[in-house]
C-alpha positions as CSV (number, residue, x, y, z in Angstrom):
1,X,20.5,-18.4,21.5
2,X,23.4,-20.3,19.9
3,X,22.7,-22.2,16.6
4,X,21.3,-25.8,17.1
5,X,24.0,-28.5,16.9
6,X,22.1,-31.8,16.9
7,X,19.1,-33.6,15.5
8,X,17.4,-33.9,18.9
9,X,17.9,-30.1,19.6
10,X,16.3,-29.2,16.3
11,X,13.3,-31.6,16.7
12,X,12.7,-30.2,20.2
13,X,12.5,-26.7,18.9
14,X,10.2,-27.8,16.1
15,X,8.0,-29.5,18.7
16,X,7.9,-26.2,20.7
17,X,6.9,-24.3,17.6
18,X,3.7,-26.4,17.1
19,X,4.2,-26.2,13.4
20,X,4.0,-30.0,12.9
21,X,1.4,-32.3,14.3
22,X,2.5,-34.9,17.0
23,X,2.2,-37.8,14.6
24,X,4.6,-36.2,12.1
25,X,7.1,-35.4,14.9
26,X,7.0,-39.0,16.2
27,X,7.7,-40.3,12.7
28,X,10.7,-38.0,12.4
29,X,12.1,-39.0,15.7
30,X,11.8,-42.7,14.8
31,X,13.3,-42.2,11.3
32,X,16.9,-43.6,11.7
33,X,17.9,-42.2,8.2
34,X,17.3,-38.7,9.3
35,X,20.6,-36.7,9.2
36,X,22.2,-35.5,12.4
37,X,22.9,-32.0,11.0
38,X,19.9,-29.7,11.7
39,X,20.4,-27.8,8.4
40,X,20.1,-31.0,6.4
41,X,17.0,-32.0,8.3
42,X,15.5,-28.6,7.7
43,X,16.2,-28.9,4.0
44,X,14.5,-32.3,3.8
45,X,11.4,-30.9,5.6
46,X,11.3,-28.0,3.2
47,X,11.5,-30.3,0.2
48,X,8.7,-32.4,1.6
49,X,6.5,-29.3,2.1
50,X,6.4,-29.6,5.9
51,X,8.3,-26.4,6.5
52,X,8.9,-23.1,4.6
53,X,12.3,-21.5,4.3
54,X,11.1,-18.7,6.5
55,X,10.1,-21.1,9.2
56,X,13.3,-23.2,8.9
57,X,15.5,-20.1,9.2
58,X,14.0,-19.1,12.5
59,X,13.9,-22.7,13.8
60,X,17.6,-23.2,13.1
61,X,18.3,-20.1,15.1
62,X,16.4,-21.7,18.1
63,X,13.3,-19.4,17.7
64,X,10.0,-21.2,18.2
65,X,7.6,-18.6,19.6
66,X,5.0,-16.7,17.5
67,X,4.6,-19.2,14.6
68,X,1.0,-19.9,15.7
69,X,-1.6,-17.2,16.2
70,X,-5.1,-18.6,17.0
71,X,-5.9,-21.1,14.2
72,X,-3.3,-19.7,11.9
73,X,0.3,-20.8,11.2
74,X,2.8,-18.3,9.9
75,X,4.4,-19.4,6.6
76,X,6.3,-16.4,5.3
77,X,6.8,-12.6,5.8
78,X,5.6,-10.4,2.9
79,X,5.8,-6.9,4.3
80,X,6.9,-4.7,7.1
81,X,6.2,-1.2,8.1
82,X,5.8,1.2,11.0
83,X,2.6,-0.4,12.4
84,X,3.7,-4.0,12.1
85,X,4.4,-7.0,9.9
86,X,2.3,-8.8,7.3
87,X,2.6,-12.6,6.9
88,X,1.3,-15.3,4.6
89,X,-0.6,-17.7,6.9
90,X,-2.5,-20.9,6.6
91,X,-5.5,-22.0,8.6
92,X,-4.6,-25.1,10.6
93,X,-7.9,-26.9,9.8
94,X,-9.2,-25.4,6.5
95,X,-5.8,-25.0,4.9
96,X,-6.9,-21.7,3.4
97,X,-4.2,-19.1,2.9
98,X,-4.7,-15.6,4.2
99,X,-2.7,-12.5,4.9
100,X,-2.2,-11.7,8.6
101,X,-1.3,-8.2,9.6
102,X,0.3,-8.3,13.1
103,X,0.7,-5.2,15.3
104,X,4.3,-4.9,16.4
105,X,5.0,-5.3,20.2
106,X,6.2,-1.7,20.4
107,X,3.0,-0.4,18.8
108,X,0.9,-2.5,21.1
109,X,2.0,-0.4,24.0
110,X,0.6,2.7,22.4
111,X,-3.1,3.5,22.8
112,X,-3.2,5.5,19.6
113,X,-1.6,2.7,17.6
114,X,-3.9,0.0,19.0
115,X,-7.0,2.1,18.3
116,X,-5.8,2.9,14.8
117,X,-5.0,-0.7,14.1
118,X,-8.5,-1.8,15.3
119,X,-10.1,1.0,13.3
120,X,-8.4,-0.2,10.2
121,X,-10.1,-3.6,10.6
122,X,-13.5,-2.0,11.4
123,X,-13.3,0.3,8.4
124,X,-12.2,-2.4,5.9
125,X,-14.7,-5.0,7.2
126,X,-17.5,-2.5,6.6
127,X,-16.6,-2.4,2.9
128,X,-17.2,-5.1,0.3
129,X,-15.9,-4.2,-3.2
130,X,-13.6,-6.1,-5.7
131,X,-11.2,-3.2,-5.7
132,X,-10.8,-3.0,-1.9
133,X,-8.9,-5.6,0.2
134,X,-11.3,-7.7,2.2
135,X,-10.9,-8.1,6.0
136,X,-12.2,-11.4,7.4
137,X,-11.9,-10.7,11.1
138,X,-9.7,-9.3,13.9
139,X,-8.0,-11.6,16.4
140,X,-5.8,-11.6,19.5
141,X,-3.6,-14.3,20.8
142,X,-1.3,-14.0,23.8
143,X,-1.6,-10.3,23.8
144,X,-0.8,-10.1,20.0
145,X,-3.3,-8.2,17.9
146,X,-3.8,-9.2,14.3
147,X,-6.1,-8.7,11.3
148,X,-7.0,-11.5,9.0
149,X,-7.3,-10.6,5.3
150,X,-7.6,-12.2,1.9
151,X,-4.5,-13.0,0.0
152,X,-3.4,-12.9,-3.6
153,X,0.0,-12.5,-5.3
154,X,0.9,-9.3,-7.0
155,X,2.8,-6.0,-6.6
156,X,2.2,-2.5,-5.5
157,X,2.1,0.1,-8.2
158,X,5.2,1.7,-6.8
159,X,7.0,-1.7,-7.3
160,X,5.7,-2.0,-10.8
161,X,6.9,1.5,-11.8
162,X,10.3,0.7,-10.3
163,X,10.5,-2.4,-12.5
164,X,9.0,-1.4,-15.8
165,X,9.0,2.4,-15.8
166,X,6.0,4.7,-16.1
167,X,2.6,3.5,-17.4
168,X,1.0,4.4,-20.7
169,X,-1.9,6.8,-20.6
170,X,-4.4,4.0,-21.3
171,X,-2.9,1.9,-18.5
172,X,-3.0,4.7,-16.0
173,X,-6.6,5.5,-16.9
174,X,-7.7,1.9,-16.4
175,X,-5.9,1.8,-13.0
176,X,-7.5,5.1,-11.9
177,X,-11.0,3.9,-12.9
178,X,-10.7,0.8,-10.8
179,X,-9.4,2.9,-7.8
180,X,-12.2,5.4,-8.3
181,X,-14.7,2.5,-8.3
182,X,-13.4,1.2,-5.0
183,X,-13.3,4.7,-3.4
184,X,-16.7,5.6,-4.7
185,X,-18.0,2.5,-2.8
186,X,-16.2,3.7,0.4
187,X,-17.3,7.3,0.0
188,X,-21.0,6.3,-0.4
189,X,-20.7,4.5,2.9
190,X,-19.1,7.5,4.6
191,X,-15.4,6.5,4.6
192,X,-12.5,8.6,3.3
193,X,-9.2,6.8,2.8
194,X,-6.8,9.7,3.4
195,X,-3.7,7.9,2.2
196,X,-4.1,7.0,-1.4
197,X,-0.6,6.6,-3.0
198,X,1.2,4.0,-5.3
199,X,2.3,1.9,-2.3
200,X,-1.3,1.5,-1.2
201,X,-2.5,0.3,-4.6
202,X,-1.8,-3.3,-5.6
203,X,-2.2,-4.9,-9.0
204,X,-3.0,-8.6,-8.8
205,X,-1.7,-11.3,-11.3
206,X,-4.9,-10.8,-13.3
207,X,-4.6,-7.0,-13.6
208,X,-7.1,-6.2,-10.9
209,X,-6.4,-3.2,-8.6
210,X,-6.8,-3.5,-4.9
211,X,-6.8,-0.6,-2.4
212,X,-4.7,-1.5,0.6
213,X,-4.0,-0.1,4.1
214,X,-7.2,1.3,5.4
215,X,-5.4,2.4,8.6
216,X,-6.1,6.1,8.1
217,X,-9.7,5.7,6.9
218,X,-12.0,8.1,8.6
219,X,-15.8,8.0,8.8
220,X,-17.3,11.3,7.8
221,X,-20.7,10.2,9.1
222,X,-19.6,9.0,12.5
223,X,-17.6,11.4,14.6
224,X,-16.9,8.7,17.2
225,X,-14.8,6.8,14.6
226,X,-12.3,9.7,14.3
227,X,-10.1,8.1,16.9
228,X,-6.9,9.5,15.6
229,X,-8.3,13.0,15.7
230,X,-9.3,12.5,19.3
231,X,-6.1,10.9,20.5
232,X,-3.5,12.7,18.4
233,X,-4.6,16.2,17.4
234,X,-1.1,17.5,16.3
235,X,-0.3,14.8,13.7
236,X,-0.8,15.4,10.0
237,X,-2.2,12.1,8.6
238,X,-1.3,10.9,5.1
239,X,1.9,10.7,3.0
240,X,3.7,14.0,2.2
241,X,4.1,13.5,-1.5
242,X,0.3,12.8,-2.1
243,X,-1.3,14.9,0.7
244,X,-4.3,17.1,-0.2
245,X,-4.0,20.8,0.7
246,X,-6.7,20.5,3.4
247,X,-4.9,17.6,5.0
248,X,-1.8,19.7,5.1
249,X,-3.5,22.3,7.4
250,X,-5.5,19.6,9.2
251,X,-8.9,20.8,7.9
252,X,-11.8,18.4,7.5
253,X,-11.3,15.8,4.8
254,X,-13.9,14.7,2.3
255,X,-14.1,12.6,-0.9
256,X,-12.3,15.4,-2.7
257,X,-9.3,14.8,-0.5
258,X,-9.0,11.3,-2.0
259,X,-9.5,12.7,-5.5
260,X,-6.5,15.0,-5.0
261,X,-4.3,12.1,-3.8
262,X,-5.5,9.9,-6.7
263,X,-4.6,12.7,-9.1
264,X,-1.1,13.0,-7.6
265,X,-0.8,9.2,-7.8
266,X,-1.7,9.1,-11.5
267,X,0.9,11.8,-12.1
268,X,3.5,9.5,-10.5
269,X,2.4,6.5,-12.5
270,X,2.9,8.5,-15.7
271,X,6.1,10.3,-14.9
272,X,7.9,8.1,-12.4
273,X,7.9,10.7,-9.7
274,X,5.5,12.6,-7.4
275,X,4.2,16.0,-8.4
276,X,6.6,17.9,-6.1
277,X,9.6,15.6,-6.3
278,X,12.8,17.3,-5.4
279,X,11.2,19.9,-3.2
280,X,12.6,19.8,0.4
281,X,10.3,18.0,2.7
282,X,9.6,21.1,4.8
283,X,8.4,22.9,1.8
284,X,6.1,20.2,0.3
285,X,3.2,21.2,2.5
286,X,3.3,24.7,1.2
287,X,3.6,23.4,-2.4
288,X,0.4,21.4,-1.9
289,X,-1.4,24.4,-0.6
290,X,-0.1,27.2,-2.9
291,X,2.3,25.8,-5.5
292,X,1.5,25.6,-9.2
293,X,0.0,22.2,-10.2
294,X,2.5,20.6,-12.4
295,X,1.3,20.2,-16.0
296,X,1.6,16.6,-17.2
297,X,2.4,17.9,-20.8
298,X,5.7,19.3,-19.5
299,X,6.8,15.8,-18.5
300,X,5.2,13.6,-21.1
301,X,5.5,14.5,-24.8
302,X,2.7,12.1,-25.6
303,X,0.2,13.5,-23.1
304,X,-2.7,15.5,-24.7
305,X,-3.7,18.8,-23.0
306,X,-7.2,17.3,-22.4
307,X,-5.7,14.4,-20.3
308,X,-3.5,16.8,-18.4
309,X,-6.5,19.0,-17.7
310,X,-8.2,16.1,-15.9
311,X,-5.2,15.7,-13.6
312,X,-5.1,19.4,-13.0
313,X,-8.8,19.4,-12.0
314,X,-8.3,16.5,-9.7
315,X,-5.4,18.3,-8.0
316,X,-7.1,21.7,-7.7
317,X,-6.1,23.5,-4.5
318,X,-9.7,24.1,-3.4
319,X,-11.9,21.0,-2.9
320,X,-14.8,22.6,-4.5
321,X,-12.8,23.1,-7.8
322,X,-12.2,19.3,-8.1
323,X,-14.5,16.7,-9.4
324,X,-17.6,16.2,-7.3
325,X,-17.2,12.5,-7.0
326,X,-15.0,9.5,-7.9
327,X,-17.8,8.5,-10.3
328,X,-17.2,11.8,-12.2
329,X,-13.4,11.0,-12.2
330,X,-14.0,7.6,-13.7
331,X,-16.4,9.0,-16.4
332,X,-13.8,11.7,-17.4
333,X,-11.0,9.0,-17.7
334,X,-13.2,6.4,-19.5
335,X,-12.4,7.6,-23.1
336,X,-8.7,7.4,-22.4
337,X,-8.9,3.9,-21.0
338,X,-10.2,2.8,-24.4
339,X,-7.2,4.3,-26.3
340,X,-5.4,0.9,-26.7
341,X,-8.5,-0.9,-28.0
342,X,-9.0,-3.0,-24.9
343,X,-11.5,-1.0,-22.8
344,X,-11.4,-1.8,-19.1
345,X,-8.8,-4.6,-19.3
346,X,-5.5,-3.9,-17.6
347,X,-2.9,-6.3,-19.0
348,X,0.6,-6.1,-17.5
349,X,3.5,-8.3,-18.4
350,X,4.0,-11.0,-15.7
351,X,7.7,-10.3,-15.3
352,X,7.0,-6.9,-13.7
353,X,5.2,-8.5,-10.8
354,X,7.1,-8.2,-7.5
355,X,8.6,-11.0,-5.4
356,X,5.9,-11.5,-2.8
357,X,8.5,-11.7,0.0
358,X,10.1,-8.3,-0.9
359,X,10.1,-5.8,1.9
360,X,8.4,-2.4,1.7
361,X,8.2,0.7,3.8
362,X,4.5,0.4,3.8
363,X,3.0,-3.0,4.8
364,X,1.7,-4.5,1.6
365,X,-1.4,-6.5,2.3
366,X,-1.6,-9.3,-0.3
367,X,-5.2,-9.9,-1.1
368,X,-6.0,-13.5,-1.2
369,X,-9.0,-15.7,-1.5
370,X,-10.5,-13.9,-4.5
371,X,-13.3,-12.8,-2.1
372,X,-15.2,-10.2,-4.1
373,X,-18.7,-9.0,-4.2
374,X,-21.3,-11.5,-5.6
375,X,-21.6,-9.8,-9.0
376,X,-17.8,-9.4,-9.5
377,X,-16.2,-11.6,-12.1
378,X,-12.8,-13.0,-11.3
379,X,-9.9,-11.6,-13.3
380,X,-8.0,-14.0,-15.6
381,X,-4.9,-15.4,-14.0
382,X,-1.4,-14.4,-15.1
383,X,1.6,-16.6,-14.3
384,X,4.2,-15.0,-12.1
385,X,7.8,-16.3,-12.7
386,X,10.3,-17.0,-9.9
387,X,11.8,-14.0,-8.2
388,X,15.1,-14.6,-10.0
389,X,13.6,-13.7,-13.3
390,X,14.9,-10.2,-14.2
391,X,12.3,-7.5,-15.0
392,X,11.6,-6.8,-18.6
393,X,10.5,-3.4,-19.7
394,X,7.6,-3.9,-22.0
395,X,5.7,-0.7,-21.6
396,X,7.8,2.4,-21.3
397,X,6.9,6.0,-21.6
398,X,9.0,8.4,-23.6
399,X,11.7,10.3,-21.7
400,X,10.2,13.2,-19.8
401,X,10.5,16.5,-21.7
402,X,10.8,19.3,-19.3
403,X,9.9,22.7,-20.6
404,X,10.5,26.1,-19.1
405,X,7.4,27.1,-17.1
406,X,5.9,30.5,-17.1
407,X,4.7,31.9,-13.8
408,X,1.0,32.6,-13.6
409,X,-0.6,35.5,-11.8
410,X,-1.1,33.4,-8.6
411,X,2.5,32.3,-8.5
412,X,3.8,35.8,-9.0
413,X,1.5,37.1,-6.3
414,X,2.7,34.4,-3.9
415,X,6.4,35.2,-4.6
416,X,5.7,39.0,-4.0
417,X,4.0,38.3,-0.7
418,X,6.8,36.0,0.3
419,X,9.3,38.7,-0.5
420,X,7.4,41.3,1.5
421,X,7.2,39.0,4.5
422,X,10.9,38.4,4.4
423,X,11.6,42.2,4.2
424,X,9.3,42.9,7.1
425,X,11.0,40.2,9.2
426,X,14.5,41.5,8.3
427,X,13.4,45.1,9.3
428,X,12.2,43.9,12.7
429,X,15.4,42.0,13.3
430,X,17.5,45.1,12.4
431,X,15.4,47.4,14.6
432,X,15.9,45.1,17.6
433,X,19.7,45.4,17.2
434,X,19.5,49.2,17.6
């Protein structure tokens, strides 16, 4: 549709959008001082707080559909991924801000996608913990599926690392303890996340960690909840860089699967890269199953062997060799969280917080109404500057020191077996030629 050229055209599109109440529209139409140029009108409405820049941009292009879903009005877009888009919305009556995750029209045509989307809502709504994003309810409007969640400003841990560099050992320990607390709550209720990674962990302005994107969550108590397994048996679920070995071969997952992924996530927070960074994608599954677990000491000169041993145990190849529970992980990391003299308090400089409107490959659900469990204490607020403020590196880890690694017995055996397999394959190929 061509750009709007007159005041009447613009006000007609605004009326069709249902973003403004009829009384406000009548006042605008009767206002003789209102400019004729639609862009000037839009700027005035933005300054008065009647429209957001996101809304004005689409209205000026003649787009008026989709701004209202049920009782919610879309105000801004804060994330987009494969499943859909996340928006900041406001309830038309209560004026409460929430995050609305909307399933994309393309995905709405897929039975697997719709079932996974609805399962995300069911899984998250069954959990109530200060370190897990809260889901209020699921809605549908005009064939559009959406999930209503709480909203707060913040940034994913991936965004924070991109802006300020790797975390200190104490910071990483405090983050891991909060994540472990949330996942312990989920595990006790029979849910395994299956996609723990830096993009799915958000730090709020007050330093609280929130676990996002419950879309791959599986109930280990209720087989009927394993919809993805029923509808799509050939797909490996999870993210390649943080995938547990059992997920790589599609074995049953457990709490230990999340422990492995959290260990890989902590490794990234401390080094700036995933454990098997640089390995071709088609070989990463094999590395998760058989590769040597990277030693943190080889990448952080300030990392004690004892801390590195915790990560190695979390990332053990066999589930039974890992910690028994997330509670055990938290207990092991607790002494390290006190290393900076501020036990349990994660304090990040405000300037590393992300622009809430920044796009991400993974939909970043912004938690919102500070809806926590009844015994949870709200975290202190921290001011977030405008997006134009450049990031300031306040906490930076020393440059990684890479040491030459010695192959252990398992690695040597693996290489020998791989060589034998190649030799046998070559022999068979040659025999077929003759």
